[in-house]
DOLUMDREN-273058 format. One line per field, with one value per residue: residue number from 1; residue in three letters; x negated, y negated, z negated of N, C-alpha, C, O in turn. Coordinates in pm, whole numbers. Each point is the difference from the previous one (the first is absolute). Example, Ala and Ser with C-alpha at 12.3 -4.5 7.8 and 13.67 -1.06 7.14 Angstrom:
2
seq	1  2
type	ala  ser
n.x	-1319  139
n.y	569  -107
n.z	-780  138
ca.x	89  -82
ca.y	-119  -119
ca.z	0  -6
c.x	-90  77
c.y	-120  -109
c.z	0  -73
o.x	-104  -51
o.y	2  -111
o.z	-66  -17
***
This chain:
296
seq	1  2  3  4  5  6  7  8  9  10  11  12  13  14  15  16  17  18  19  20  21  22  23  24  25  26  27  28  29  30  31  32  33  34  35  36  37  38  39  40  41  42  43  44  45  46  47  48  49  50  51  52  53  54  55  56  57  58  59  60  61  62  63  64  65  66  67  68  69  70  71  72  73  74  75  76  77  78  79  80  81  82  83  84  85  86  87  88  89  90  91  92  93  94  95  96  97  98  99  100  101  102  103  104  105  106  107  108  109  110  111  112  113  114  115  116  117  118  119  120  121  122  123  124  125  126  127  128  129  130  131  132  133  134  135  136  137  138  139  140  141  142  143  144  145  146  147  148  149  150  151  152  153  154  155  156  157  158  159  160  161  162  163  164  165  166  167  168  169  170  171  172  173  174  175  176  177  178  179  180  181  182  183  184  185  186  187  188  189  190  191  192  193  194  195  196  197  198  199  200  201  202  203  204  205  206  207  208  209  210  211  212  213  214  215  216  217  218  219  220  221  222  223  224  225  226  227  228  229  230  231  232  233  234  235  236  237  238  239  240  241  242  243  244  245  246  247  248  249  250  251  252  253  254  255  256  257  258  259  260  261  262  263  264  265  266  267  268  269  270  271  272  273  274  275  276  277  278  279  280  281  282  283  284  285  286  287  288  289  290  291  292  293  294  295  296
type	met  ile  ala  pro  arg  arg  tyr  leu  pro  ser  val  ser  ala  leu  val  ala  phe  glu  ala  cys  ala  arg  leu  gly  ser  ala  thr  arg  ala  ala  thr  glu  leu  ser  leu  thr  gln  ser  ala  ile  ser  arg  gln  ile  lys  ala  leu  glu  thr  gln  leu  gly  ala  gln  leu  met  ser  arg  gln  gly  arg  gln  leu  val  leu  thr  gln  ala  gly  thr  glu  tyr  val  arg  glu  val  arg  glu  val  leu  gly  arg  leu  ala  gln  ala  ser  ile  asn  ala  ala  thr  glu  arg  gln  ser  gly  glu  leu  thr  leu  ala  ile  leu  pro  ala  phe  gly  met  his  trp  leu  ala  pro  arg  leu  ser  asp  phe  ser  ala  ala  his  pro  glu  ile  thr  val  asn  leu  ser  thr  arg  leu  arg  pro  phe  ser  leu  gly  pro  ser  pro  phe  asp  ala  ala  ile  his  phe  gly  his  glu  asp  trp  pro  gly  val  his  tyr  leu  pro  leu  met  pro  glu  ile  val  val  pro  val  cys  ala  pro  asp  leu  pro  gly  ala  pro  phe  glu  asp  ala  gly  ala  leu  leu  ser  his  pro  leu  leu  his  leu  glu  thr  arg  pro  arg  ala  trp  ala  arg  trp  phe  asp  gly  val  gly  his  gly  gly  glu  pro  pro  gln  gly  met  val  phe  asp  gln  phe  ala  thr  met  ala  gln  ala  ala  val  his  gly  leu  gly  ile  ala  leu  leu  pro  thr  phe  val  ala  asp  pro  tyr  leu  lys  gly  gly  gln  leu  thr  leu  ala  ser  asp  lys  thr  asn  glu  ser  ile  gly  ser  tyr  phe  leu  val  trp  pro  asp  asp  arg  pro  pro  pro  ala  ala  leu  val  ala  phe  cys  asp  trp  leu  arg  pro  gln  thr  gln  asp  arg
n.x	1413  101  117  -224  84  -122  2  117  -141  -11  125  43  -92  80  160  -59  -76  202  155  -94  -47  191  16  -154  206  -143  -44  -202  -227  -133  -45  -181  -174  -2  -186  -75  17  152  219  14  37  216  187  -53  118  244  84  48  165  241  39  133  215  -118  193  92  7  -35  132  -139  112  -199  141  -171  33  2  -230  -64  22  -239  -224  -34  -44  -203  -195  -67  -112  -214  -128  -1  -188  -243  -87  -67  -187  -206  -36  -104  -236  -123  -29  -137  -183  -137  -126  192  59  -211  125  -204  94  -200  130  -109  -17  -170  -190  -58  -98  -197  -178  -70  -43  -84  -170  85  -9  -212  -162  111  2  -178  1  131  -168  -14  -69  138  -154  139  -205  68  -157  -81  -14  -187  19  108  -129  -204  -74  -80  144  -207  147  151  -171  199  -135  -18  -60  -125  -136  121  153  -18  -183  -103  199  -110  207  -103  33  -137  -61  -83  226  -154  151  -109  65  161  -32  215  126  -72  24  111  194  -193  -100  20  23  -90  -83  89  -164  -211  125  -43  226  -210  72  37  -115  180  157  87  -168  -73  157  122  -97  117  133  3  -58  158  28  -192  46  -176  -172  8  62  204  -105  81  239  52  -85  150  101  -33  57  -63  -210  28  -44  -180  -110  27  -167  -181  -7  67  -221  167  -151  96  83  -131  -151  -193  -167  -92  -68  -182  -183  14  -89  -196  -45  -93  -171  7  -118  15  -41  -108  -57  46  -140  154  -50  216  -4  133  66  -36  29  -168  105  -173  158  91  70  -54  81  109  17  -138  -8  152  27  -188  76  93  -125  -37  153  60  -106  57  74  -166
n.y	-2757  -191  29  -55  121  125  110  181  -147  -94  107  128  198  166  124  170  217  125  119  186  207  115  62  233  102  61  -152  -13  40  -71  -217  -15  71  -179  -146  178  -137  41  -48  -233  -72  49  -87  -189  -7  -3  -186  -167  7  -83  -216  -1  -136  -147  8  72  -218  44  -115  43  -168  -64  76  16  -35  207  19  77  -196  -123  61  -13  -205  -22  67  -145  -211  75  11  -180  -146  45  -42  -187  -31  -7  -99  -180  -17  42  -219  -118  143  -107  114  129  -84  3  -172  54  -147  -11  -143  18  -145  -143  56  -4  -215  -62  19  -26  -138  -165  20  -149  -77  -118  -141  -178  -151  -143  -205  217  121  -61  23  -113  92  -132  46  -169  -50  -100  141  20  204  15  69  -20  -239  -43  -153  -46  13  -184  -20  -129  38  -191  74  9  85  -187  104  -64  98  -116  132  39  -121  92  -229  -131  1  -88  -6  -113  -126  -133  30  -35  -192  136  -54  194  -207  10  48  77  -49  -143  -178  189  -131  -32  188  -64  -16  227  5  -14  143  23  118  100  188  -220  22  214  17  -122  57  122  0  -143  125  86  -186  59  77  -146  53  -197  200  -97  -125  206  19  -44  154  54  -168  224  127  37  140  221  92  45  185  171  23  125  228  193  -26  187  57  14  123  38  125  -79  53  219  50  -49  159  162  21  3  152  147  -112  20  43  226  -40  -156  198  70  184  117  -84  31  116  106  51  219  -93  186  -25  -47  -69  -64  230  -72  -185  180  -105  83  226  53  -12  193  217  -44  -5  225  115  52  89  207  61  -89
n.z	-2600  -23  -203  -27  -194  -22  195  -124  1  -242  119  -184  -62  79  -43  -151  4  97  -139  -87  88  28  -192  16  59  -204  -143  101  -88  -186  -14  97  -108  -68  -42  -158  -173  -176  69  -18  -250  -90  80  -129  -187  24  54  -143  -141  71  93  -214  -22  83  -111  -216  14  -231  159  -204  20  55  158  -103  266  -49  -76  -167  -128  49  -36  -229  -81  66  -101  -135  -1  45  -167  -137  70  19  -173  -100  122  -92  -178  44  80  -180  -66  78  -64  -139  -145  -75  -205  -111  64  -122  123  61  -76  178  -129  24  -103  -236  -3  26  -177  -220  -166  90  -107  -132  159  76  -96  -6  175  4  -94  31  96  219  -208  113  -89  -38  -43  -121  179  -229  -167  110  20  -201  143  -49  -88  281  -91  55  176  -4  106  15  179  -190  247  -153  129  -77  114  -183  114  147  -7  223  -70  213  -77  -112  214  -175  52  41  -100  90  -188  192  -50  -25  -192  7  -88  174  -153  30  -161  168  -105  63  132  207  -9  103  183  92  -94  -105  114  -226  162  -129  102  50  -167  73  -180  -154  -178  -95  -145  -176  -173  -94  -98  -99  -198  36  -158  -115  -30  81  -170  -102  132  -211  97  -128  148  133  -138  -223  -6  6  -172  -110  83  -97  -206  31  -122  146  14  138  -157  185  -117  177  -89  -34  106  25  -196  -150  58  -159  -214  48  -132  116  -100  192  -184  -12  212  -132  107  -194  116  -82  -226  76  -152  161  -227  110  -202  42  -176  -67  -159  176  -74  222  -70  -108  -181  -146  -39  -141  -187  -15  -82  -198  -195  -36  52  -179  -137  72  -181  71
ca.x	-15  -84  -122  13  122  -80  8  116  58  165  56  2  -140  -64  124  -5  -121  -10  43  -59  -109  42  64  -91  8  81  113  74  12  110  96  43  9  105  -2  -72  -116  -79  -20  -64  -160  -43  -16  -107  -96  -21  -49  -146  -33  -20  -92  -171  -70  46  61  63  -38  77  -67  132  138  4  -71  -94  -18  -162  -35  62  112  40  -7  121  130  -18  60  144  142  35  49  126  87  46  65  136  61  31  124  95  6  56  101  94  -15  -28  -91  71  110  1  -115  38  -81  -19  9  -19  160  37  -35  97  176  10  -40  30  168  52  -40  10  159  -14  -45  98  61  -100  7  111  -34  -87  62  -121  -9  -102  -46  -88  -134  -54  -92  -43  8  -73  124  -7  106  129  111  21  -42  -104  22  -68  -126  -49  -132  -137  -33  -43  89  -97  86  131  -4  77  32  -29  117  29  -71  52  -31  78  59  56  148  67  172  0  0  -136  -75  -116  -49  -138  -118  -88  -72  22  -23  107  85  -71  92  152  -45  -27  58  -98  20  -131  -91  -55  -51  -88  68  -13  -151  -44  109  -12  -115  44  73  -92  12  -78  31  44  170  40  86  123  21  -79  99  -67  63  58  155  -19  -51  85  158  -43  -45  131  90  -74  -89  -163  -38  -40  -55  105  -16  104  134  95  26  86  152  21  -5  103  125  -28  -52  -116  -48  -164  -112  -117  2  -119  5  -129  11  -36  -93  -28  97  102  -43  87  -91  9  -117  -127  -43  114  62  122  135  60  68  -50  -76  97  -3  -123  65  83  -56  -134  70  83  -128  -18  127  -20
ca.y	-129  -118  -77  32  -94  -124  -113  -55  -84  3  -88  -96  -117  -113  -99  -119  -71  -91  -129  -95  -82  -77  -93  -82  34  112  -68  -33  130  55  -97  43  147  23  92  -54  -25  96  96  -29  12  97  20  -45  51  109  15  -16  119  95  -26  -31  -111  -114  -72  -134  -71  -144  -133  -80  75  63  113  24  112  47  29  110  -25  -52  107  90  -38  5  180  86  -54  75  169  -39  -49  140  70  -56  16  164  38  -57  118  100  6  -56  48  -114  34  43  -76  -130  -73  -166  -63  -100  -85  -159  -30  -25  120  88  -30  -30  130  149  26  25  131  116  52  78  105  60  85  136  95  -80  42  -110  -120  -100  -155  -100  -104  -94  -29  -97  9  106  70  145  64  118  32  -78  98  -18  76  -65  -141  -84  -45  -69  -75  71  116  -26  32  125  130  30  5  -120  31  -161  -33  -123  -127  -129  -74  -128  -74  -106  -5  -110  -10  -37  -163  -74  -49  42  147  45  -71  50  -65  13  -104  -80  43  -74  -107  37  40  150  115  83  134  12  112  -21  -132  -65  57  -98  -29  144  -5  -140  38  107  -46  -70  -126  -4  -115  45  -53  -75  89  4  66  169  101  131  142  -35  -37  -147  -105  -12  -61  -154  -42  8  -126  -116  -45  -12  108  97  130  113  94  17  88  -126  -109  41  -9  -141  -68  79  -71  -177  -60  -30  25  13  -157  29  108  68  93  83  64  -54  11  101  116  66  134  37  80  61  82  123  90  116  5  -55  78  -2  -89  -121  79  -39  -136  -2  47  -96  -122  -8  -29  -151  -104  -39  -99  -111
ca.z	-85  80  -58  -157  -37  -87  84  35  -103  26  73  -85  -32  109  -7  -137  30  100  -3  -61  108  68  -80  -78  -124  -20  -44  116  72  -89  50  100  6  -82  -78  -90  58  -61  76  120  7  2  114  46  -42  42  130  -24  -58  90  71  -35  71  -68  155  -32  -69  -45  6  -80  -2  122  12  128  66  40  147  32  -9  97  78  -9  34  172  92  -73  68  135  -31  -72  150  87  -81  18  120  -7  -62  91  104  -35  -56  127  127  89  102  84  10  12  46  -11  96  -51  129  17  24  142  73  -43  10  124  80  -45  -8  112  27  -110  49  118  -86  -86  86  8  -158  -71  -138  -63  -15  10  -76  68  -89  89  -92  119  -7  -45  -107  -35  13  -109  -118  14  40  184  114  101  14  140  -33  168  -10  68  -61  -129  -111  -42  -48  87  133  66  151  66  48  122  -37  10  119  -43  94  -33  -9  -56  0  156  32  -10  124  68  -1  -43  9  69  -51  -138  -72  -40  -102  -139  -32  -102  -158  -18  -122  4  -82  -103  1  113  -11  144  167  118  31  67  127  95  44  102  126  50  -39  -120  -91  -127  16  -106  -107  -2  -103  -32  -39  -67  75  115  -35  -22  106  123  -50  -32  171  34  -18  54  -79  47  96  -103  41  -74  88  100  -67  -95  103  70  -43  1  173  81  -60  10  -116  -11  171  32  -28  75  55  -1  -103  -33  -106  -130  -57  -13  62  -92  -10  -122  -71  -114  -96  60  -82  -16  126  15  -5  125  66  46  109  81  39  64  129  75  7  132  150  -37  3  139  32  -123
c.x	-80  -100  32  88  -99  -27  112  108  159  67  65  -105  -40  88  -35  -149  -9  64  -75  -111  83  66  -96  41  119  127  107  48  149  157  19  43  137  -98  -57  -158  -114  9  -78  -139  -28  -33  -117  -126  -23  -59  -161  -80  -43  -94  -163  -53  93  62  12  -91  61  -76  123  116  29  -62  -95  -33  -183  -8  76  130  80  30  103  160  29  76  111  107  14  54  113  102  44  80  158  58  43  110  101  45  62  158  85  -22  -43  -72  56  85  -3  -156  -10  -121  -38  -3  -18  106  22  -17  144  148  -16  -27  36  180  93  -17  13  155  -30  -47  95  90  -80  -28  98  -21  -106  44  -151  14  -91  6  -89  -104  -73  -161  -50  11  -71  121  2  87  147  109  16  -97  -103  46  -79  -98  -26  -136  -85  19  -60  49  -95  113  129  -32  79  29  37  157  -6  -98  101  -19  83  31  60  140  38  142  6  -2  -175  -4  -115  -51  76  -127  -87  -156  -43  -48  97  97  -38  71  91  -65  -4  56  -121  24  -93  -111  -87  -37  -30  59  6  -124  -52  119  -70  -172  20  81  -124  40  -48  70  62  154  25  55  137  50  -28  107  -35  83  16  148  11  -24  87  133  -65  12  166  114  -76  -117  -120  5  -93  -77  25  -68  115  114  78  68  120  162  60  30  93  148  9  -8  -122  -40  -160  -42  -89  16  -119  -18  -136  -4  -35  -75  -2  110  77  -44  104  -103  82  -89  -84  -42  115  60  150  124  53  108  -118  -60  115  16  -100  24  76  -34  -110  64  48  -123  -36  147  21  92
c.y	-80  -49  92  -62  -90  -110  -44  -106  27  -127  -125  -75  -42  -100  -135  -56  -103  -113  -87  -51  -123  -110  -60  14  99  -53  -37  139  89  -51  61  148  28  94  -115  -67  106  154  -21  12  153  83  -18  63  153  50  -36  130  144  8  -33  -131  -109  -64  -131  -73  -89  -126  -94  61  54  152  -20  108  1  15  159  16  -77  101  122  -51  -29  130  9  -61  53  91  -6  -23  119  101  -59  30  152  18  -60  89  118  -20  -33  69  -95  77  19  -87  -168  -45  -117  -83  -161  -94  -124  -68  -53  138  89  -60  -17  124  124  13  11  128  135  50  135  116  86  83  151  74  -73  72  -97  -140  -109  -115  -105  -127  -109  11  -81  17  142  40  123  104  141  37  -68  95  -4  135  -47  -165  -71  -87  -119  -42  119  147  15  38  129  137  38  46  -106  62  -181  1  -82  -131  -130  -93  -130  -104  -138  -54  -125  -23  -64  -127  -62  -63  62  125  107  -77  46  -16  59  -88  -54  66  -71  -98  30  49  161  80  78  134  -25  57  3  -144  -51  54  -115  -47  107  -38  -106  60  105  -64  -131  -157  24  -87  47  -29  -48  87  -73  70  170  81  131  123  -120  2  -152  -93  -10  -82  -158  -47  -18  -151  -122  -72  -15  105  92  82  121  160  46  85  -97  -108  19  -13  -150  -57  43  -82  -141  -36  -86  -21  3  -118  0  153  83  63  47  47  -31  76  157  113  46  121  52  85  70  82  74  79  116  -9  -83  91  21  -92  -119  45  -15  -174  -84  6  -57  -149  -26  -32  -123  -91  -23  -77  -105  -113
c.z	65  -82  -162  -49  -74  61  68  -98  50  77  -95  -33  144  40  -93  66  111  -36  -116  79  78  -88  -104  -151  -37  -4  134  83  -50  23  153  -2  -130  -115  -102  37  -43  78  127  -16  -31  136  84  -68  6  151  3  -54  94  79  -40  48  -79  118  -48  -106  -38  -29  -55  50  169  -3  174  0  -37  147  16  -1  140  114  13  6  106  33  -109  82  107  -26  -33  118  59  -79  11  143  34  -60  61  99  -21  -39  133  73  121  125  129  73  16  32  -61  2  -65  141  -1  34  127  85  -2  56  153  131  -30  -11  127  91  -93  24  83  -108  -96  74  40  -127  -60  -155  -117  -53  -21  -121  22  -130  42  -108  160  -9  -32  -126  -23  79  -77  -81  -2  51  160  16  75  18  124  -68  127  -85  49  -85  -131  -116  -66  -56  81  159  60  143  -1  69  107  -71  -20  103  -66  94  -60  34  -88  -6  157  34  -28  128  92  -9  108  68  98  -59  -172  -89  -40  -128  -123  -6  -95  -109  58  -110  -27  -127  -126  9  157  10  102  126  93  56  105  141  75  82  87  105  49  -64  -146  -80  -113  22  -144  -107  20  -110  6  -27  -8  67  125  19  -11  82  123  -36  21  134  49  -26  59  -79  47  121  -103  108  -15  53  69  -35  -101  96  114  -4  27  109  90  -28  37  -93  24  171  -4  -2  126  40  -21  -150  -16  -132  -176  -38  -39  47  -117  -3  -103  -74  -112  -76  76  -80  -56  169  7  -38  136  58  45  118  118  47  51  139  72  50  116  81  -36  41  155  48  -62  64
o.x	-97  -104  106  19  45  -14  2  110  55  -45  5  -5  -59  -46  13  -18  -83  -38  16  -27  -62  22  14  -75  103  82  123  103  94  84  117  107  44  49  9  -64  -106  -95  -40  -78  -111  -100  -26  -102  -108  -60  -80  -105  -99  -68  -103  -118  93  -65  -35  -53  53  -90  96  -10  109  -92  65  -30  -61  89  64  53  117  108  50  83  120  109  85  96  116  92  69  111  118  81  89  119  100  79  104  114  88  76  109  78  49  33  -59  9  91  -105  87  -98  95  -71  47  61  100  85  72  97  106  58  49  73  80  82  -36  52  73  56  -22  39  53  -11  -8  69  -23  54  -106  87  -115  103  -80  23  8  -61  80  -5  -80  112  105  67  82  -23  114  -94  -104  104  -113  23  -3  -24  38  77  -80  -52  -23  106  93  -99  81  -69  48  44  63  -2  87  -114  114  -66  91  18  -48  75  -78  -58  -17  -14  -107  -103  121  11  -57  -74  31  24  11  102  75  -24  57  -121  88  -18  -73  57  -112  -111  -69  60  16  -41  -53  -1  -81  -39  -32  -26  -80  21  54  -9  61  103  27  29  -78  72  19  -64  -32  92  -99  -10  17  31  32  69  23  63  67  57  36  92  57  -42  -83  105  -87  41  -38  -77  111  116  122  105  82  80  96  84  31  85  109  21  0  63  -57  36  -42  26  -2  18  -80  51  -96  -27  -101  44  -27  -54  55  -60  97  -95  68  -94  -10  -8  79  4  -26  34  27  -27  -36  -11  25  -20  -7  42  -23  -56  -13  16  -43  9  102  16
o.y	60  -38  51  -104  -114  -104  -93  45  43  -109  -112  -122  -108  -107  -118  -119  -91  -108  -122  -120  -105  -93  -111  -40  15  55  -6  29  53  89  36  26  115  110  -120  42  21  78  99  33  43  71  76  27  59  106  64  41  74  103  -10  -5  38  -30  -94  91  -73  -2  -49  123  49  23  -14  71  -106  -2  10  96  17  12  47  81  -5  16  85  68  -5  42  89  50  33  64  67  29  50  65  65  45  34  95  55  -19  15  -26  -49  2  -63  62  -84  40  -54  43  -67  53  48  27  31  73  28  29  72  67  93  32  114  62  99  110  117  106  110  122  -116  -30  0  -72  24  -87  32  -64  37  25  12  -66  57  -96  45  -2  63  102  -12  105  22  38  57  -42  29  -53  28  -40  44  5  91  -34  85  -1  69  -40  -65  68  -84  99  27  -40  -6  -40  20  15  26  -37  -33  95  -72  -37  -121  71  19  38  -3  -1  102  92  -76  32  -14  -54  -3  -56  -77  20  59  -50  25  -11  -51  -42  97  -73  -121  12  7  -48  -31  -11  22  -43  0  71  -84  -96  76  -59  121  -116  22  95  -111  25  71  -49  31  117  -121  -76  -75  -95  -111  -72  -80  -108  -97  -52  -109  -115  -83  51  -28  6  52  -21  2  -28  5  -60  -86  -27  -32  -87  -54  -35  -57  -120  -112  43  -10  -79  -103  81  111  -65  -16  -50  -75  90  48  -28  -28  43  -69  83  -46  48  65  73  66  -92  2  121  -68  18  -82  -90  -32  -39  -117  -84  -7  -52  -107  -106  -85  -82  -111  -56  -2  -107
o.z	47  54  -36  64  -12  -63  81  -32  102  -37  52  14  11  39  33  22  7  44  -3  -6  17  78  -51  -89  65  73  -3  61  58  16  11  54  1  -27  26  96  60  -3  63  90  28  11  93  63  -8  21  67  48  4  0  68  33  -70  99  72  -64  84  -84  60  11  30  -77  103  -96  13  85  104  57  33  58  102  42  25  54  27  36  41  71  51  16  18  67  52  2  50  69  6  10  78  15  5  94  112  115  96  123  54  -19  23  -63  -57  91  -92  92  53  84  95  22  55  104  87  73  1  86  32  -93  1  2  -30  -48  11  -7  -39  -97  -121  84  -59  9  30  -21  86  -119  122  84  -76  -76  82  -51  -4  -6  -91  60  39  -70  33  -50  38  -109  120  -114  108  -95  -23  -106  85  -62  -43  62  -67  76  -77  58  102  -117  87  23  -44  103  -79  116  -108  24  62  102  -13  100  -59  57  20  123  -38  34  -92  -117  -122  -43  -98  -108  -78  -9  63  -111  96  -109  6  -34  34  79  21  115  111  113  86  116  116  113  94  98  73  77  -75  32  1  25  -93  30  49  -101  95  -64  66  -36  -6  92  92  38  48  77  63  21  67  65  9  16  -37  38  -81  116  -105  94  -55  30  -18  -22  31  89  71  26  106  82  -12  9  -52  97  -108  88  53  -89  54  -102  92  -100  -19  81  -50  111  -117  102  -86  68  -60  62  79  29  -104  82  -95  21  100  117  87  79  113  116  31  87  123  104  56  28  89  91  30  109  -69  -59
***
């Protein structure tokens, strides 16, 4: 027995409490959970009685969390998320046969995806599922075994497997007159394309090649893929990671605007939760991935 039963509320009470806390109303929680408002109220009351603590108070028509409720709901959400994931794992037997990864779009498409056939050949018993996420999130209650992270070792509660630093290069449409430019400053006379998550990328690149000053503003994109397409169609010069730029350069869709490269603001990592043993599929993936990072 992991705890006295009086400290183990029913899942239905926890679900009702979480819905009320999120929606601020027993009526809205009842609608979401297909229950009556009185049933939701009884669940909350029973939970408070069991815990001996007031979790919510009424302010007008709204249900508002108390301090105890605010702290409790945070833990409840994590527990419910883990319970749901454990149930999915048990139902699908994912631990041995599936690996679910959150990936960054450009890295996943241009670097990871072309290599996955090699992993599948080595491990035909493992199915790899990929889903895009642009920013860090809580891995614990999520459906993901691991995620691709860009930046620094600043994602809390995870193990890190370093993959590669991000090296960037300026590229443009092949018909841009004068490209590639010997003088980096010549790029300033053309529109520069910017990435939303790298607002200082061009300033760092110009500093890195010994050309100070503030680069002009220009079109802003949320993903490298759309920025690369804008460059292909002559809308400006894009600063792309080499693994994104290489297929376009080899295919002749883009050309170098300058042959000068420098290191971006961070590196790529594979991360996974540090509070539980990694599943067998993830261990196999890490063992396969380590040598891949030496052949970039």
